[in-house]
N, C-alpha and C positions, 0 to 999 in steps of 0.2 A: 482435492481431486478436480481435474478439469472436466467440465461437463459441457460439451459442444454439440450435443444432439438435442438441445432444447430450444424453444422458440426465441428466447432472449438472445442467445448466442447466434442462432441461425440468422436472425434479423440483421445483426451487425456484421455477420460474415458476408451477407449478400447485398447490403445496401451500398449505394454509390456515394452516399454522404455520411459524414460522421461528425458529431458535435459533442465536445466534452467540456465540462465545467468543474471548477473548484467552488467551494463556498466563497463568497466574498468576505474577506477577513476584517474583523472588527478592529478599529484603529486605536483602541486603548491598549494595544499590545504591540509587540515587535515581531518581525519575521523570525521564526524560531524553527526548531527541528520538526515540530508537528505540522506547521503550515508548509514547510519545505517538503515534507513527505507527501502531502496531498497534491501540491503543485507539481512536483516531479512525476508522480504517478499519472497525472492528467497529461503532462507533456509527453511521457512515454507512450501513452495510448494514442495521442494525436499523431506522433511520429510513426508509430506502427501502421496506422491506417493510411498514412501518406505513402508508405512503402507498398501498400496494396492497391494504390491508384485511386483511393477514395478522396473525394473533395472533403477536406477536413478542416475543422475550426476548433480553436482552444480559447476559452474565456476564463479570466480570473479578474480580481478587482478588490475593492474595499467598500465596506459597509460603514457609513459615516454619520448616520443619524442616531438619535436615541438619548435617553437620560444619562447613561454613563459617559457618553462622549461629551455631552454638555457639562457634566460635573468635572470631567478631566480637564476640559478647556478652562473652566472657572478656576480650578486649582492652579493653573499656570498663568492666570490673568490674561488669557487670550480669547478673542472672539472665536466661536466654534468653527467658522469657515477657515480661519488662519491655522488653527490647530489641525484641522482635517487636512489641509494642504501639506503641512509639514510631515504628518505621520503617514499619509497615503504614499508620499514620495519614497519612504523607506521600503515599502512593499514593491512598488513598481521598479525600483532600482535594484532590488535584491535578486529577482528571479533570473535576469540574464546572467548574473554571476554564478548561477547554478545550472547554466545551459538550458534554461527554460525559455521558450519562445512563444508566449501567448499571442494570438492574433488580435486580441482586443483586451483592454484593461478598463473595466467599467467602474465608475464611482457613483454612489447613490446621490452625490451632490451634482452630478452632471445634469445640465438642462434637458438633454435627450431622455434621461431616465425619469426625471420628474414629470415631463409631459406624458410619457407613456403610462406611468403608474396612475396618474390622475384620470386618464381615459379608461384604464382598466377598472378603477374604482367606480367610475360613472356607469360602466357597462354592467357590473355586478349589482350596483344599487338599482339601476333601472330594471334589472331582471327580478327584483324583489328579494334579494338575498342579504341585504344590509338594513338594519333598523337602529334607531336611537334609543338608548336606555341609560341605566346607571350601573356602575360596577363597584363591588367591594370584594377584595380578595387578597391573597398572600402572594407577594410579587418579589421575584429575585431580580435586582437591577442588572447584575452581570449576565444572567440568562436572557434578560428582557422578556420574561415569561411568568405567567401565573401558575401556582401550584395549589393542589388540595392538601389538606393536612395529612392524608394517608400517603401522599407522595413524598412528604418531607420526613427528615430524620427527627426523632423526638428524643428527649425533650428539647424544646426551644425552637421548633419549626426551622430546622437547618436545611438549606439547599443541598441535595445529594450530590450535585456536580461541583459546586464552589465552596461547600463546607462553611457557609456563613449564614447568619439569620436572615430570613426574608423580611420584607416590610409589608405592613397592612396598607393597602391602597384603596381609596374610595373617591370616585370621580364620575362625572357623566361620560358616557362612552357609546360609540357606535358598535354594534355587534354584527358579526357574520353568522348566518344561520348554519353553523357547522353540524348541528344535530340532524338537520334534514339530509345530510350527505352520508350518514352512516351506512345505509344500505347500498348506496351508489358506490361508495368506496370499497365495500366488501365485494360487490359484484365486479368492480374493476380488478381487484386483487385476484379474484377467482379466474377472470379472463386472462390475466397476465401472471401466471404462476412463478415467473422469474423476475418480477418487477423489482424486488429488493434482494440483494445478495450481501453477505452470506445468508443462507436459508434460515439460520437460527434467529437472526435479527428480524427477518420478515415475519416469522412466527410471533415474536414479541410485539411487533407492530399490529398484526391482526388481532392479537389478544387485547391490545389497548383499545382498538376501534370497537371490537365486539363487546367490550365492557360498558359501552355507552359514551356518546359524545355530547358535550355541552356547547352551546353557542359561544363563539370566541370574540372577546373584546378586541376591536381592531382600530381603536383611536385613543388618544391621550389628550388631556388638557393640563396635566400637572407639569409639563415642560413644553418648550417651544421649538426645540431643535429637531425638525422633521419636515416632511412634506405635508403641506396643508391639505385638509380634506376639502374637496371641491364643494363650494356652496356653504361651508361652515368652517371658516378659517380659525375659529377658536380651538379647533381640534387639529392635531397632527396625526398622521397615520402610524399605527402600530408598526414597530420597526421590522417585524418579520413579514408583514404584508408588503412593506416597502422593499425589503432586501430580497425576498424570494423572486420578486418580479424582475430582477436584473437579468435572469437567464433568457427572458424574451425581449426585454427593452433593449438589450445590447445588440439584438439582431435587426432592430428597426432603423438605426441611424449610426453613423452618417451615411451609410448606404444600406439598401434593403438586402439583408441576409436571411430573411424569414423562411427561405427555402430549406434551411437546415432543420427547422422544427417539423416534427417532433423526434428526429433521429439523434437523440441526445442521451448521454450518460452523465448523470450528476454524481460526482465523487465527493465524499464528505466523511467526517468523523462520526462515529456511532452515536455520539451524544446529541447530535442535531438531526437524527433521522426522522423523528416524529414531525418536525416542522416541514421537512422536505417530502415525506412520503404520505402524510395525512393532510396537513393544511394546504400545501401547494397544489396537489391534485384537485382538492375541493375548490380552491379559488378558481382554478382553470375551468373546471366543470361549470361553476357558477357563471362564468363569462362565456360559456359555449365554446371553449377551446379544448384541444386534445391534450391530456397529460403526457408527460414523458414516459417512455416504455421501460426505462432502466435506471436504477439508482444503486450505488455501491457504497456501503458504510464500512469503512475500515476501522481497525481497532485503535487503542491508545498506545502511545509510545512511552517507554521509560528510557532514561539515558544512563548508561552504565549502572543499571539496576535501580535508579532513583526516579521517583515520580517527577514529571515535568512541571515543577512549581514555577511561579512567576519569577523568582530570583534566579532559578536555573536557566529559564528561557532567556533572561537578560544576559546571562554569563556566557552561555554556549551558543555561539553564532555559527550556523551552517555555512555562511559565506566566508567567514574568517577561517573556519576549518578547511574548506576547499582551497583557499588561497595558501594556507600554511602547508598543505600536502604538496601542492604543485600549482603554479600559476597557469599551466597549460592543461593538465588533465585532472586537477584536484576535484573539480566539480563532478567529473565522470566517476571518480572513485567514491565520492559521497553518494551519488545517484545509484551506483551499482550496489553498494553495501546496503542502502535502505531497501532497494527492491529485492535483493537476494537474501538478506539475513532475516527478514521479517515476513512470515507467511502472510501474503496480502489478504486483508480482511480480518486478521486476528491481532490481538494485543502482542506487542513484541518489544524487545530491548535493542537499542543502538549503543554499541560500546566502542570506544576508540581502539581498544586492544583487538577487538574482533575485526575492525576495519583494517588494521595493520596486518593481521593474520591473513585476511582475504587478499589484501594487496600483494602480499608475498607469494602465497600459494596458488590462488585462483587466477589473479590477474598477471602476476609476474611469471610464475612457473608454467602455468598451463596455456595462457594466451600469448603473452609477450615472448616467452621462450620459444614457442612454436614458430613465430615469425623469424626469430633469430636463428633457428635451426635450418630454415629453408632458404632464405635469401642469399646467404654467402656462396651458394653453389652455382648461381647463374646471374648474369647481368641482363638477360632477356628471357622471355618465356620460351622454354625449349619445346621441341616437337616431342610428341608421345610416340613411344615404340609399342611393341606388343604388351598387352595387359597380362598381369599374373593374377593368381587367386587373391593376392592382397588387395589389388586395385578393384577387382570385381566385387569382393566382399564389402569394401568401403562404399563403392557406388551403389550396391544393392541395399545397404543398411541406412544410407543417408536420407532418402526421401521420407521415410516414416518419422524420423527424428525431426526433420525440418517441418513436417506437417504438425507434429505434436507441439512444437514451439509456437507455430502460427496459431494453432487452436487455443493454446493457453493465453497468448496475447489477446485474441479475440474475446476470450472469456474473462478479460480483465484480471488475469492471474500472472503478472510479470514474474513472480517468484518461480512458478512452475516453468514459465517460458525460459528463464535463464538456466534452470536446471537441465532442460532439454538441450539448450545450446551448449552447455558445458559438457554434456554427454557426447556431443559431436566433437568437441575439442579433445576429449579423452580418446575417442576413436582415432582422431588425427595424430595425436602424440604416439599412440600405440602403433599406428601405421608407420610413422617415421622410425620408431625403434626397430620394427621388424624389417622394414625395407632397407634400412642402413645405407643412406646415400653416400656416406663417407667411404664405404667399401666400394660401391659402384663407381665412385669417382676415380678410383685407382686403375680400373681395367675394363669398365663397361659404360662408355658414354651414352649409348642408346638407353640403357636401363636407367642411368642417372636422369636423363631427360624425362623419362616416364614418371619417375618418382617426383621430381620437382614440379613438373606440369600438373600432376594430380594434386600435390600439396598446395600449389598456388591457386588452383580452382577452389579448393576447400577454404583457403584463407579468404578468398574473395566472397564466398558465400557467408562466412562468419562476419565479415565486415558489414554486410547488409543486415544480418540478424541482430547484431549488437547495437546498431545505429540508434534505435529508439531509446536505449538506456544510456549508451556512451557515445554521443555524437562526435566528440572531439577525438576520442580514441579511434573510432571508425574512420574518421578523416585522415588521421596519421597512418593507419594501416593501408588505406587505399592509396595514399601518396606513395608509400614504399612499394606498393604493388603496381604502380603505374596506372592507377584508375582515377577518374574524376570524382569529386565529392558527390555524395548522394543528395538528390533533391526529389521531393515528391512530384510526380507527374500524374495529373488527373487522367484516369483511364488506363494507366500503365502499371500493371502488377509487377513490381521489382523483387518480390519475395523469391528467394532461390529454392523453388520446390525440388529441383534436381541440381546436381553440381554443374556450375557454369563450365563452359568449354572455351577457354581463352585461346585466341589465335596465336600461333608461334610468332616470336619476334617482338612482342610487346615489352616495353622497357620496365625493368625492375630496379628500384633504387633503394638499396639498403641504407637505413638511417640509424640514428642513435636509438638505443633501447627505449621503448615507450614507457616501460615501468622500471626505471633505475632503482636499485636496491636502496633502502633507507640505511644510512649510517646509524650506528648505535646512538650517537649524539642526537640525530634527528628524531629517532624513535623516542628517546627520553624527553626531548623537548615537546613533542606532540602529546605524549602521555601527561606531562606536567601541566601543559597549557590547557588541554581540553578534557581533563578528568574533572568530575564534579568537585566543587570546593569542599575541603575536608572540614568536618565538624570536630571540635575538641572532644577528646575521649574522656568520659566521666567514670569515676569509680562506681561500684555498685551502690554505695551509700549515697552518692550524689545524684544518681540517675533518677529522674522523675517517674512516678508510677504511671502506668498506661491506663489505669482505671480512672473513670470520672470521679470528681471530688465527692459526689453524693452517692457513690456506689455503695451498696450494703456490704457489711463485713460478712465473712463466712468462717465457720469452724470446721469446714471439710478438710480432712488431712490430705497431704499430697499422696498421689498414687503410689502404691507399693511397687517395688521393682519387679520386673518379670521373673518368673520362676526359671531357674537355670535349665538349659536345654541339654538333652543327651547328645553327646558329640557323635558325629557320623564317622564312618570309616575313613581312615587316612588314604589320600590318593597321591600318586606320584606327579611330579611336574609335567611329565609327558601327557598325562591324562588332561591336565588343565590346558596344555598347549594345543590340544585338539579343538578347543573352542574358538570359534571365529567371532570375537566380540568387537563390535564397531559402534562408533557414534552414529546415531540416526536422528534426522530432523523430521518431526511429525508434520506432514504437509496438510493433512485433512483428517477429520474424524467424524464418524456418523454412528448413531446407535443402530444395533442390529434389531430388526423388528421382532417383537415377541420374546426377546432375550434381554432381561433387565440387567444382566451382569456384563454384557459384551459390547465393546466398541469395535467398529470396522475402521482400521487406520490405513493410511498410505504414508510410508516412511521412506525418506531418502537416506540410503546407506552408502552413497557414493557410487552407485551403479547407473547403467544407462537409463533405467526406469525405476520408479519407486516400488517398494515391496508392499504387498498387502499383509498386514498383521492383524489378527483378531485377538484382542486382549480382554481379559476379564476384569476390567477396571471401571466399568460404567457406574458402579455404586459410589466410587470415590472421585471420579473426574467427569465433568460435563465435557462434551466435545470441544467447546472453545477453550476449556482449561488445559487440555493436553496439546491442542494444535499449536505449533510453533515451538514446542519444547524440544530440547536436545536430550535424547534418551540413550540408554545402552541396549543394544540389540544383539541377541545371539543369532547369528546369520546362518550357521551351518546345521541348524536343527532340521530334521527331515520335515518337509511340508505335510500338513495335516488338515483334513477337512473338519473344522471345529463343529460347525453345524452345516446342514445341507446347503450347498452353493457357496460356502465361505471357506476357501482354502487359505490357511494361514502359512506364511512363508518365513517365519521367524518368531522370536519371543522377546518381549521386553523384560528387563530385570526390574524387580520391585521388592520391597520389604514389607513385612507385616504379618498379621495372623488372620485367618478366615477371610471375612469380607472387608477388613480394614487394611488397605494397601497404600503404599507410597512408592510411586515409580521413581527409579534412580535417574536423576537428571544431571546434566553437566553444564559448565559455564559456557559462555559464548565464544571461546577462543578456538575451539576445535571444529573444523569443517566436517560435514557428513562424510562417512566412510573412514574416518580416522580410526586407527586401531586402539582398542581399550585393553590395557595390560594389567 
């Protein structure tokens, strides 16, 4: 659900500056679908704010210090700086291939970064928040972080993120007095109720801080590849103290861009939220600086239903996928699918079959085909004649949808924004169907002019609204519409709040279809090349047990089959045909206060706006477990007020008995609104 009436969103709706960052990516990896997802989201947000006339800046980069980088360099017999140069280049060269245009690319090996971080350390040290001690603890090299035993999986002290044993580390260390910032952080969270989104992640963070903070080790002597501690160069800075500082150090040089602070949104994966939303604000407070007002922690991605393992990340390249789809618009197709298919903020799956389905139905049939249905009728923008109820209805309904799309972008919800834009396209295609320009062409040129001029205005508006997500497609559309490419102009709000009014006579230039249909051979090639590697199928006797080797045996008998049910009365097919069953995409879910069984859902069923559905599944699904799922919705059930103030506009299909329910879900190939038969 888009929430634009709250301080966080109001701040970014009103500000004249906007600064967005990705985490800086650790260089013992490759650019993959997960890092592409974050980078594309940041690029989308920056482009959107540019359309609104805001002075906008987008930062990404690479995190190049730490023990695991030093080890990776040693394994390749390379000095760490040479290894860092080679791997960092992979990231800086990848993002333009996905139509991402960062204003700056920061490296933690940059002299400008080192200078600022050392000054930052000195300021915190002089303020009395860093002291020298000794540290012994359980350390995950891949996380570059310490854990307590209760935070690790047992037996074996296994890292919950990387599924590998942690190491016992003992060394002299400087400590940051994090324990002294517990109350200050909680007060900051209270004063900034929208500091972290989604809300569930913010609640988890607050619980972590409320449980008690310990002082944080912020230096290492066990390796050398890092920024030396000022005045004690036997120590190098803890990699997170070094890395988090990039968000400000990048603003200080080569030119002074510190005016952007603190109008910043940090976008990151949920696994590193604690570092960003607990440690980073505390460091800034300790230095007497203002923390950022907004952080967004998105979920994890799977690929075609599989976890993004290191081998899969190395196999599935988002840049190679974009190039294989199309050298001109492939990046836009990848960007659109990532932003549209996965409810932003929730876990989700990216599937090549889903991409091809969306390419055909949503991009080709709904967007590309609309352009192809309009431009053949005129070589210049015609004059409008008298408006009919069709035009008046379109003009009246458009502003609310344009505002809803803008509000969703402002709220860092590109998934919802695209949903609203596609509802405008649905209106436009319906308008063309009803206005029938092919009929007017035969005997009513004035009417034809009105239809085409109205449609051209709507296409111009859509070209602006899709530009943040699909800049290349927007440029192609605008070229055919006789419009110049979009550029952000500071102080000029270009968002089409109302339908534009093109002057008659402007040149229209019909080009080749933007989304040509895939041949079956091309579809097969994409599926073969970009599906996860197939594992050999084992027989039941060969398959390894999923239980741990030391798991106790059990004599519990398998569950008895359910008792046979009494059959219900036979119905006729006509009775079944009365049911409007559709694919629904759950956009958001919240618990209904004081009702332990109910979730308040917003579900996209292919209509102009999502439906509210109140479902009795809260004992079986947490909100984040159902959000992003494709479900089966009975849409023509009479609306019913389930509890006071909660009008439910449909029903989810589920199986089970009593309180044990399993919601019926579908695979990723069917778009919301598809008929379930």
